[in-house]
N, C-alpha and C positions, 0 to 999 in steps of 0.2 A: 264326620269330623271335618271342620272347616279348613278350606285350603289357605295356606299363608299368602298374604298379599305380596305381589312382586315388588321388588325394590324400586323406588321412584327414579325415573330417567333424569339424568343430569340436565340442568337448564343451560341453554346456550345464550350467553349474553352477547351484546353488540361488540364488546371488547374481544370476546373469544373468537367471534366469527370474522372480525375485521382483519384484513391483511396487515402485516407488520408495516409500520410507517417508515419510509426511507427519507422523509424530509427532515431538515434541520429543525431543532427546537426553536421556538420563538425567542427572539432576542429582546430583552427589556430595553426600551429607549428611555433614557433619563429625561425628565422635563427640563426644558431650557429656561433658565431664569432670565428675567428682563434686566437689562443694565440701567433701566430708568423706571420710575414708578408709573403706573397706569394713571392717565389724566382723568380725574373725576370732576374737576372744576374748570374745564376748558371752555372756550367761547362757543357760542351756538353755531357759528359759521363752520368751525373745524368739526364739530359734532355732526352737522348735516353733511359735510364732505367726507366724514369718516377718516379724518386725519388726526395725527397726534398734535396736541396743542401744548406749547410751552408755558401757557398760562401767564404770559407777560401782559401787564396792564399798562395803558388802556387798549393797546393794539398788540396782539400776539405776533410772534415772529413769522408764522406761516401766512397770516393775513397781510402783514406788511410786505412780505416777499411777493405775494400774488396780487397785491393792491386791491384787496377785498374789504368790504365793510365788516368790521369786527364788532359783533354784538355779544353781550354777556347776559347770562341768566341773573335775575335778581336774587339777592340773598334772602334768607328767611326773615331777617330783621327788616330789610327794605319792604318786603311784601306785607309784613305785619304793620309796619309804619304807615304804609299807604292805606291799608284797610282801616286802621284807626283814624287816619286823617279824614277819609270819606265818612266814616261813622260819626266823627265829631261834627262834621258839617251838617249831617242829617240828624244829629242829636239822637243817635242810636248807639247801642252797644255793638262791638264788632261781630258778635255772633248773630245779630239780628239783620245783617245785610242780606238783601235779596237782589235778584237780577234786575228787576224793574227800577228799584230805587238807585242802585249803583249806576245803571245805564242812564237814567234820567239826569242824575246829578253830574256825573263825570263827562257826559257827552255834551251837555248844554253849557257848562260853565267852567270846567276845570282844564288844566293843562294836559298836553298829550302824554306826559309821563304817567299820569294816572290811567290813561286809556290803555297803555301798554300792560298795565297791571291786571286788567280784567281777564286775560287769557288763563290765569291760574284759578279763577273762581269756578265753582262747580258747574255753572250753566254753560260755560264756554269751552270746557275741556274737549267735548266731542268735536268741536270745530278746529281747535288749535293745539291738540295734543301732539300732532306731528311737528317736529322741529322745522321742517321745510315750510309747512303752512304758517308757522309762527314767523318765520323769516319774511314770508310774503305779506303777512299782516303788518309787521313792523315797517316794511317798505311802503305799504299803503298809507300808514300814519305819517311817516316822515317825509315821503317824496311824492307819491302818486297823487294824494289828496291836495297837495300844494300846487302841482303842475297843471291841474285840470281847469283852473279858473283864476280869477283875480281875487285874492283874499283881502277882504276889507276889515276895518276895525271891529265890525259887528261879529266877526268870527268866520270860520270855514264851514260852509254848508256841506262840503263833502265829508266832514266829520260829524257835525251835530245833526244833520238830516239823514245821513246814510247809515251810520253805525247802529243806531237803535233798531233800524229795520234788519240789519245784518245779524244782530244778536237774537232776533226773534224769528228769523227765517233762514234756513239753510241755503235756499236758492240765492238770496241776496249775498250771504257770506261767501259762498263759492264764487259768485260773480266778481266781488271786489278782490278776492285773492287771485283769480285768474287775470284780472285787469292789472293788478300790481305786478304780477309776474311778467306780462308782456311789456309793460312799461320799464321793467328792470333792464330789458335789452340784453346786450352781450356781457354785461357786468355780472349777471347772475351765475352762481355756482352751478356746474353741470348737473350735479346730483338733484338739484331742485327743479330742473326742466320737466321731468315726468310728473311732478306734483302739479305744475301749472296746467298741463293738459288733462290731468285727472279732474281738477276743479272745473275746467272748461267743459269737459264731457258731462260732468254732473249737472252743470247749468243747463246745457242743451236738453238733457234727459228730463230734468224736473220742469223745465219750461214747457216742453212738449206735453208732459203729463198734466200740467196746470191748465193748458189751453184745451186739451181734449176732454177734461173733466168739467169744463165750464168755469168761467172766471167769476169768483165771488167779488162782491163790491169792495170789501176791505182789502182784497188782494190785488186790485187793479193798480194801485200806486206801486206796489212791489214789482209787478210785471212791467210797468212803464219804466221804472228805474233800471231793471235788468235789460230791457231791449235797448235803451239808450246807452248803457254801459257796454253792451255787446257791439253796438255800432262803433263806439270808441275803440274797443278791443280790436275789431277788424280793421279799422282805419290805421291804428298804430302798427298792426301786422302787415299793412300794405294791401289789404284785400278790399278795394273800393266797392266792388259790386256787392259783396256780402254785407259790407257796412251799410250801404244804401237800403238793402232789403230789411235790415233791422230798423233803420230809421223810418221806413214805410210802416212797419209794424207799430212803431212808437206813435206814429200819427193816428192810427186807428184807436189806440188807447187814449190819446189826448182828446180826440173827438168824443169818445165814449164818456170820459170823466167830466169833460166840460159841459156835456148835455145833461148831466145829472149832478149839479154841484151840491145837492143836499146829502150826497153820499160822503162828503167830507165832514165828518161829525165833530171832530175836535180841532183845536187850534194847531196841534201838532200835525194833523192831517193836512190842514190848509198851508202850513209852512212848507211841508214836503211837496205839496202840489205846486206851490209857487216856484220852488227850486227846480222841479222837474220841467215845468212849463217854460221857464227861462232857458234852461239847458236845451230843450227840444227846439225852441224858437230860434235860437242862435244857429244851431246846426242846420235846420231846415232853410233858413235864409241864406247861409253861406253856400249850401248845396245848389240853391236856385240860381246863383250867379257864378258858379264855377264852370269853365269851359267843358262841354259835354264829352269831347273826344269820341271814343268808339260807341258811346251811348247814343241811340238813335232818337230818343225822345226825352223830354224833361223828366228827371227821375222823381222829383218831389213836387207835389201840388202845393202852391202857396195859398193857404187858407185865409179867409177874411180876417180872422183874429190876429194875423201877423201884420195887418195894416195899422193896428192900434195897440202898441206895446205899452202904453201908459198904464194899463191895468196891472202890469207887473209891479209897479211901485208900491202897491198896497201890501206886498209880502215882505217879511223881514229879510229874506235872502236877496232881495233885488240888488243888482249891481255886479255880481260876480262874473257875468258875461257881458252885460250892457252898461258897464260903468262909463263907457264913452258917451252915453246919452242915447236914450231910446229913439229920440226924434231923428237922429242920423240913420239908424237902422230901419226906420219906417220908410225910407226912400227905396229900400231894396226890392220890395214887391213890385213897385212901379218900374224900376230899372229892369227887373226880370221880365215883366210883361212886355215892355216896349222892345227890348232886344230880341225876345222870342218872335214878336210880330215882324220885326225887320228880317230876321232869319227866314221866316216863312215866305216873306215877299221875295227874298233873294232866290229861294228854291223854285218859286213859281215865275220868276223873271218879271216881277211887277214892282212898282214903287208908289206908295200911298202918300199923298200930301198930308192926310190927317195924322198918319204915323209920324211924319217929319215934324209937324207942328207940336205934337205931344212931346217929341224928343226935345225940341227947342225950349218948351216950357219947363220940362223937368231939368234940363241942363241949367237953366237960369236959376231955378229954385235951389238946386243942389250946390251950385257955385256960391250962392249967397249965404248958405248955412255957415255959421261960424261958432267959435268956442264960447261966445257970449251967450248963445242959446243954451249951450251945454252947461254953463255956470248957473243958469237959472233953474235947470232941472235938478241938479244935485250938487252936493259939496264934492269937489273933485280936485285931485292934485295935478300938478303940472305934467307929470308923466302921462296921465290919461288924456290930457289935452293934446299932447304931441301925438299920441296914438290915434285920437279922433281925427286930427288933421291928416294923418296918413291914410286912414280909412276913407275920408272924404275924397282925397285925390285919387285913390284907387278906384272908387266907385265911378268917378268922372272918366278915368282911363277906360274902364270896362264899357261904359256907356258910349264914349266917343268911338271906340273900335268898331262898332257896328254901323257907323255912319260915315266912315272915311271916304267911301266912293262918292258920296253926295256933297262932301265938304273937303276939298283938297287940303285946306289949312289945318284940318283936325290932327293929322299925323304930327305936325310940328307942336301943336298944343299938347298932345299926349307926351311927347318927349320933354317938354317944359315942365309938365306936372310931375313926371317921373324924376327929373333932376331936382325938383323942389322937395319931393318927399324922400329921396334917397338918403341924404345925410341924417334926416330925422329917423329913418328906419334903422340905420347903422347904430344910432345912439341908443336904441332900445334892444339891441341884439342880446344883451346880458341882463335885461330887466325882467321883472315879474310878469309883464304882459307879453313876453316873447312867445309864449306857448300858443297864443291866439292871434299871432301876427303873420301866420304862414300865407294866408290868402292875399293880404296886401303886399307881402314880399313877392309873391309870384306875379301879381299885376304890375307892380313898379319895375321889377327886374326885367320883365319882358320888353320894356321900352327903353332900356339902357343901350348905349352904343359903344362905350369905351371899354377897352380891355382891363384897365385898372379898376373900373367899377365891377366888372365880372369877378375879378380876384377878391374884391372886398365882400361881394355877396357870398362867394364860396367860403371865405374865411368865417363870415358871420354865421352861416348856416351850419358849418362844421362844429361851431361852439354852442349851438342851441342846447340848453340844458333839458332836453326832452328826448327820450329814446323812441323814435318813430321811423318805421320804414317809409311812411308816406313823405316825411321830410326829405329822406334820401332820394325818393322818386322825384320830388319837386326839383331838387338840385340837378338830377340827371336830365330832367325835362328841359330845364333852363340851358344846360350845356349843349343839348341837341339844338335848341332854338338859336343860340348864339353862333353855332357852327354851321347852320344851314344857310346856303347861298340863295335860296328862294326869296324873292322880294316880299312875298306874302308872309314870311316867317318873322313877324314883328307884332308885338302887343298880344293881348288876350286872344285875338283871332289866330295869331301865329301859334300860340300854345295849342289851340284846338286843332290846327293843321298838323302839327307834329304828332299829337296823340292819335289822330286818325291814321297817319302814316305808319305808326307803330302798333296800332290796334289797342291803344291804352284807354283807360278811363281813370279819372282821378276824383277823389273826394277827400276833403280836409275836414276832419271832425274837430 
């Protein structure tokens, strides 16, 4: 007879085994309602700063209070209107727009308002989806691209040469965003600063990867653009030594491309090459005649092609750096060579008659150069003629300063040149050419002797519409020069003396 099954044991649940709770029951917290609606149509600046926007047009209250640039997202109607406008010009339907066609049209011939529009197109979202990156891009379009050179009626090469490369290459895009950020200076919203350094670090990473993998012919123009822009970035940041390292890298790329011109397959490639060659040539020439300071040797080699700048006139972009006339800048390699020879003779305690004769010949030719020669080279406005006169006097000051000991009257001539150029320099302090007048400002100001002139220089530099730590360093250097009681603290050689005392080096991009 089967035995009956024993009754099942009772199951012990977690609730049964848990000790009785002595804590208070959870209190329901009611949701706090807002006294104001959530901003959904606020300005881009407030969104990037994560601040509430009152949506007041054209400048919201928060931006007005903080004195910030107030930029707004375009409405759907505006976006569609611009897309239809581009499509109409291209004789395409809006749905047929592609990145190369929009890029080609809007960058070569349209206004900047259409450029701002491209961020919303599918091919650019990966670059500018971040509102902080969009803010930097807008800054590049509206300010940075205008400040970097002299914009001619032919257009702005920092737009129509650079942006097609940027939209096809992340390396170039990250580079212009980083450059726009550092040019923004102290005005930039604090929340955007990490974005600047993110783009900068991506540039360095991708640049290193491109070099290590071997440079392809079609990428050399991109790399040259990036290295020159990095030199400008570091110059604006006040890092002269790093800036010069990038400029040296640019030189290698210039020599590589110029040795194989057949690699420039299209007219667009040749236009970009002409733009980059002029930009490099200007910076290399200025570096060759800037007082060395703590640098022991000449940082930049003056290559033979810098002696003949007339070849630049064949390119559409010519004039954004050398609008003063290439023949004036062609004196710079000779000025650099003779002053370096004289410096070497001083260090060895010798004096060469041949060097002095070369100096006297160059001095005569440079003094006789005038704006009539400039007028024959190109159609030029009165503002550029004034700028050319300032550069001419500054080159003479720099040249004279290395031969003061052999010609006692030279110091007086330097002062006369400075007093002649000084009022012209002040007249250009708020002009378009002010951003490339820092070198002559330094040369002329180093030969001034009156306190009221010092105050005018301080006032003019403080209002320069270009955010650069190098500009502030130049003003600090001049203040030290003017306050130094050493009789040698005068002129360009005096600047060199002060920089050596402080262990400084200076490069003006």
